[in-house]
C-alpha positions in Angstrom: 100.4 96.2 118.7 102.7 96.8 121.7 103.6 94.1 124.2 101.1 95.4 126.7 98.4 95.4 124.0 99.2 91.7 123.2 99.1 90.9 126.9 95.7 92.6 127.2 94.3 90.5 124.4 95.7 87.3 126.0 94.2 88.3 129.4 90.9 88.9 127.8 91.0 85.4 126.3 91.8 83.9 129.7 89.3 85.8 131.8 86.4 85.7 129.3 86.7 82.5 127.3 89.6 80.1 128.0 91.0 80.1 131.6 92.9 76.9 130.7 95.1 78.9 128.3 96.9 80.3 131.4 96.2 77.3 133.7 93.9 79.3 136.0 90.5 78.7 137.5 87.6 81.2 137.6 85.3 81.0 140.5 81.5 81.2 140.1 81.6 85.0 139.8 84.5 85.1 137.3 87.2 86.0 139.7 90.8 84.6 139.2 93.6 84.8 141.7 96.0 87.5 140.6 99.2 85.6 141.6 97.9 82.4 139.8 97.1 84.5 136.7 100.6 86.1 136.7 102.2 82.6 137.1 100.0 81.2 134.4 100.8 83.9 131.9 104.5 83.6 132.6 104.3 79.8 132.0 103.3 80.6 128.4 106.6 82.5 127.8 105.0 85.9 128.2 106.7 88.5 130.4 104.4 90.1 133.0 104.5 91.3 136.7 102.0 92.9 139.0 103.0 96.4 137.9 102.3 95.6 134.2 99.0 93.9 135.1 97.8 96.9 137.1 98.8 99.3 134.3 96.9 97.2 131.7 93.8 97.3 133.9 94.1 101.0 134.6 94.7 102.1 131.0 92.4 99.7 129.1 90.2 102.1 127.1 87.2 99.8 127.3 87.7 99.2 131.1 87.5 95.4 130.5 88.8 94.3 133.9 88.4 94.9 137.6 90.3 94.1 140.7 88.6 93.3 144.0 89.2 95.7 146.9 92.6 94.4 148.0 93.7 93.5 144.4 94.2 89.8 145.1 91.5 88.8 142.6 90.8 90.0 139.0 87.9 89.4 136.5 86.6 90.6 133.2 83.6 93.0 133.6 81.5 91.3 130.9 81.8 89.6 127.5 82.1 86.0 128.9 81.4 82.9 127.0 82.2 80.7 130.0 79.3 80.4 132.5 79.9 82.8 135.3 77.8 85.2 137.4 79.6 88.6 137.5 77.1 89.9 140.0 75.5 92.4 137.7 72.9 94.6 139.2 69.6 94.9 137.5 68.9 98.5 136.3 66.1 100.3 134.4 67.4 101.2 130.9 66.8 104.4 129.0 63.9 104.5 126.5 66.1 103.3 123.6 69.4 101.4 123.3 71.3 100.4 120.2 73.0 97.4 118.8 75.7 97.5 116.1 76.0 94.5 113.7 77.0 93.8 110.1 74.3 94.4 107.4 74.8 90.8 106.1 73.4 89.5 109.4 70.1 91.4 109.2 68.1 88.7 107.5 68.7 86.2 110.3 68.3 88.8 113.0 65.0 90.0 111.6 63.8 86.3 111.6 65.2 85.2 115.0 65.8 88.3 117.0 69.0 89.2 118.8 70.6 86.3 120.6 73.8 86.2 122.8 75.4 83.6 120.5 78.7 82.6 122.1 78.3 85.2 124.9 76.1 85.1 128.0 74.2 88.3 127.1 73.3 90.5 124.1 75.5 93.6 124.3 73.8 97.0 123.7 75.2 100.5 123.4 73.8 103.8 124.7 74.2 105.7 121.5 74.3 105.2 117.7 77.9 106.2 117.3 79.2 103.5 119.6 76.9 101.0 117.9 78.1 102.1 114.5 81.8 101.4 115.6 80.8 98.0 116.9 79.1 97.2 113.6 82.1 98.3 111.6 84.1 95.5 113.2 82.0 93.0 111.4 81.5 94.5 108.0 79.2 97.2 106.4 77.5 98.4 109.6 73.8 98.3 110.5 72.3 99.8 113.6 69.3 98.4 115.4 67.2 100.7 117.6 66.0 98.7 120.7 62.8 99.7 122.5 64.5 98.9 125.8 62.1 100.8 128.2 59.2 98.9 126.6 61.1 95.6 127.1 61.8 96.4 130.7 58.2 97.2 131.4 57.2 93.9 129.9 59.4 92.1 132.4 62.8 91.8 130.6 65.8 92.3 132.8 68.6 94.7 131.9 72.1 95.1 133.5 74.8 97.7 133.2 78.3 96.5 133.4 81.1 98.4 135.1 82.5 99.6 131.8 79.2 101.0 130.5 77.8 98.2 128.3 74.1 97.4 128.6 73.3 93.7 128.8 70.1 91.6 128.3 69.5 88.0 127.6 67.8 88.4 124.2 65.8 90.9 122.2 62.7 89.7 120.4 62.0 91.0 116.9 59.0 93.1 118.0 61.3 95.2 120.2 63.7 96.6 117.5 63.9 98.3 114.2 66.7 99.2 111.8 68.0 102.6 112.5 68.6 104.8 109.4 71.9 106.5 109.5 71.5 108.8 106.5 74.3 107.1 104.6 73.4 105.7 101.2 74.3 102.1 100.6 76.9 103.1 98.1 78.6 105.2 100.8 78.5 102.4 103.4 81.0 100.1 101.7 83.6 99.1 104.1 87.0 97.7 103.2 90.5 97.1 104.6 93.3 98.2 102.3 96.4 95.9 102.1 99.7 96.5 100.4 101.3 93.1 99.3 105.0 94.0 99.6 108.3 92.1 99.3 110.1 90.0 96.8 109.2 87.0 94.6 107.5 84.8 97.2 105.1 87.7 97.8 104.8 88.5 94.1 104.0 84.8 93.5 105.8 82.0 91.6 103.3 79.2 92.2 102.8 76.5 89.6 101.1 73.1 89.4 102.3 69.8 87.8 101.4 66.2 87.8 102.6 65.6 91.3 101.3 68.9 92.8 97.9 69.6 91.2 96.4 72.0 93.7 95.8 75.3 91.9 94.7 78.7 93.1 91.5 78.6 95.2 88.4 80.1 93.9 87.8 83.6 95.3 84.9 83.8 97.7 82.3 86.1 96.3 82.8 89.6 97.8 86.1 88.7 99.6 88.3 91.2 97.8 89.4 93.3 94.9 92.6 94.5 93.4 93.3 98.2 92.9 95.6 98.5 89.9 97.4 101.8 90.4 99.4 101.4 87.2 97.2 99.8 84.6 93.6 100.5 85.8 93.6 103.4 88.3 89.9 104.3 87.7 88.3 101.1 88.9 88.5 98.0 91.1 89.0 94.5 89.7 88.1 91.3 91.3 91.2 89.6 92.7 92.6 87.2 90.1 95.9 85.3 89.7 98.5 86.1 88.8 97.9 89.0 91.3 99.5 92.2 90.1 100.6 90.9 86.7 99.7 94.2 85.0 101.3 96.4 87.7 104.8 97.0 86.3 106.1 100.5 86.3 109.3 101.5 84.6 111.6 103.2 87.0 109.7 101.7 89.9 108.4 98.2 90.8 108.7 96.1 87.6 108.5 92.3 88.0 108.3 91.7 84.2 106.3 88.6 83.3 107.5 86.5 86.3 104.3 86.4 88.3 102.3 83.2 88.3 100.2 82.2 91.3 100.5 84.0 94.7 99.2 83.7 98.3 96.8 86.7 97.9 93.6 84.8 96.9 94.0 82.4 99.8 94.7 85.4 102.1 91.7 87.3 101.0 89.4 84.3 101.5 90.6 83.5 105.0 90.5 87.2 106.1 87.0 87.6 104.8 85.7 84.4 106.3 86.8 85.6 109.8 86.1 89.4 109.6 83.4 89.7 107.0 85.4 92.6 105.6 86.6 92.5 102.0 90.1 93.6 101.2 91.4 95.9 98.5 94.8 94.6 97.6 97.6 96.6 96.0 100.5 94.8 94.4 103.9 96.2 95.4 106.5 93.4 95.2 109.6 92.8 93.1 111.4 89.5 92.7 115.0 89.3 93.8 114.9 92.6 95.8 117.1 93.1 98.8 116.3 95.2 101.9 118.7 97.9 100.8 116.5 98.4 97.7 113.5 99.1 99.9 114.9 102.2 101.6 113.3 105.7 101.9 114.0 107.7 98.8 114.5 104.6 96.7 112.5 103.7 93.6 110.6 100.8 95.1 109.4 102.5 98.3 108.5 105.7 96.4 106.4 103.7 94.0 104.8 101.8 96.8 103.7 105.0 98.6 102.4 106.3 95.3 100.3 103.2 94.8 99.0 103.5 98.4 98.0 107.1 97.9 96.3 106.4 94.6 94.3 103.6 96.1 93.2 105.6 99.0 92.2 108.6 96.8 90.2 106.3 94.5 88.4 104.6 97.4 87.5 107.8 99.1 86.2 109.4 95.9 84.1 106.2 95.3 82.6 106.5 98.8 84.3 103.5 100.3 84.9 103.5 104.0 88.6 102.4 104.5 88.7 100.9 108.0 92.4 100.0 108.0 95.6 100.4 105.9 98.0 97.5 106.4 101.0 96.0 104.7 101.8 92.3 104.3 105.5 91.8 104.0 107.5 88.7 102.8 111.1 89.4 101.8 114.6 88.5 102.8 115.8 85.5 100.7 118.0 87.8 98.6 119.6 89.2 101.7 120.3 85.6 102.9 121.9 84.9 99.5 124.6 87.6 100.2 124.9 86.6 103.9 123.7 90.0 105.1 124.2 90.2 108.9 120.9 90.1 110.8 121.6 93.4 112.5 122.0 95.1 109.1 118.8 93.6 107.8 116.9 94.7 110.9 118.2 98.3 110.6 117.1 98.4 106.9 113.7 96.8 107.6 113.0 99.3 110.4 113.9 102.3 108.2 111.6 101.0 105.5 108.8 100.4 108.1 109.2 103.9 109.5 108.6 105.4 106.1 105.5 103.2 105.6 104.1 104.2 108.9 104.6 107.9 108.0 102.8 107.2 104.8 99.7 106.0 106.8 100.2 102.2 107.2 98.9 101.2 110.6 100.6 97.8 111.0 103.0 95.4 109.2 102.0 91.8 109.1 105.0 89.7 108.5 105.3 86.4 106.6 108.6 84.8 107.6 110.7 83.5 104.8 111.5 79.8 104.4 114.7 77.8 103.8 117.0 77.6 100.8 116.5 74.5 98.7 119.6 74.4 96.5 123.2 73.2 96.5 124.8 76.6 96.7 125.3 76.6 100.4 123.1 79.6 101.3 121.7 79.7 104.8 118.6 81.8 105.6 118.6 81.1 109.3 120.0 84.4 110.4 117.4 86.4 108.4 114.6 84.1 109.7 115.8 84.6 113.3 116.0 88.4 112.8 112.5 88.5 111.5 111.4 86.7 114.7 113.2 89.3 116.8 111.6 92.1 114.8 108.1 90.7 115.4 108.8 90.1 119.1 110.2 93.6 119.8 108.6 96.0 117.4 105.1 97.0 118.4 104.2 97.8 114.7 105.0 94.3 113.4 102.9 91.1 113.9 104.1 87.7 112.7 101.3 86.0 110.9 102.9 83.0 109.1 106.0 80.8 109.5 104.7 78.1 107.2 107.2 78.6 104.4 109.8 77.0 106.6 107.9 73.6 106.4 107.7 73.5 102.7 111.2 72.1 101.9 110.5 69.0 104.1 107.0 68.7 102.7 108.4 68.6 99.1 106.5 71.7 98.1 109.5 73.7 96.7 109.7 73.8 92.9 113.2 75.2 92.8 115.9 76.7 95.0 113.8 79.6 96.2 110.1 79.2 95.2 107.1 77.0 95.8 104.3 75.0 94.2 100.9 76.8 94.3 99.8 74.5 97.2 102.4 76.1 99.5 101.3 79.6 98.6 97.7 78.6 99.4 98.8 77.2 102.8 100.8 80.3 103.7 98.1 82.7 102.5 95.4 81.0 104.5 97.5 81.0 107.7 98.4 84.6 107.2 94.9 85.6 106.5 93.5 83.8 109.5 96.1 85.2 111.9 95.8 88.7 110.5 92.0 88.6 111.0 92.4 87.2 114.5 94.7 90.1 115.4 92.3 92.7 114.0 89.3 91.2 115.7 91.2 90.9 119.0 92.2 94.5 119.0 88.7 95.7 118.2 
């Protein structure tokens, strides 16, 4: 996500849901003063000026925002959860409109009808393809066919927003039916594919003892599977810890018998709870690895791309719909151990990332490393600061957890470099929630 994309997500939050986030006030029609909005956004540490704001409004592919005639005021066109009147004009709808949702919501919708939930209106699409894309944001998609003309003739009001979304207050059960898409259930399985990449704190070294008894969380039913490119390439396995324990490849990524408990289960649970989309996880992490060992043409990266390709080929052949291909990265302690300069680490990271983007990865979600806990004098601060700089400046990198840095003070480090299972659970949950929030905000 580029800086303008991140700003657009924040502006959407302010103008639709939480004006206090930028210390602005919306009037009764949802308008905010442009200069007050710019000042409020800058007060949060974000960089913006009028030119950037006008570019965001002009290029937003969903036309979320509008200026007034002299561009002194701005508002969101629809989608509010705060009570405002955006002066929508009533219009007669076409005979049918469509609503995209996740199939897991159908039981409650078929009982209670369509409700606006946290929004002011139910949002409807003019065609099935748009509705299908909306439904995919929430899980395996289901499309409802709305008898909108019949509703209108019965006295229900419809509005058309400036960006082409049809709105109505609610839709009773008698006015819709499930639209058949021609896709069999086995072909409608939707997943997000994640590579879990890095060194030992991604591979997982979590343990429990008498003082730290929290173990691996139970996997939520349906939250995710592991694709084992090395040991079981013909099937999916439910995520279980130690994640990736069977995925050693001679001449490639081989972590021996070192894996114990990781952050993956907690990540999958948190991501699924927010998105409704199960993950398919692929292990690609090697304890003790440095950034120079993750370079294009090297054994680790070649093996990782091979695992990615195998997973995608299997999922496609098995009629899964792969929505996104992401990587979750946690690595850098071994570079701190040798006092690698931050500039050199960043250059190596960006070469690695460029190769992964070429391989089809859409975004790198970054888990920042924590502090050294031994007596050897190592200092990981420069690597940690460099990872912050990378996430701030590289549009393809999103920081999703900084929680490892808290664990030394919390007494959750089991040795110089690694953590008790409780710490991996905390980091995995935070990373899963923040990754899900990013994906939902973009969609």
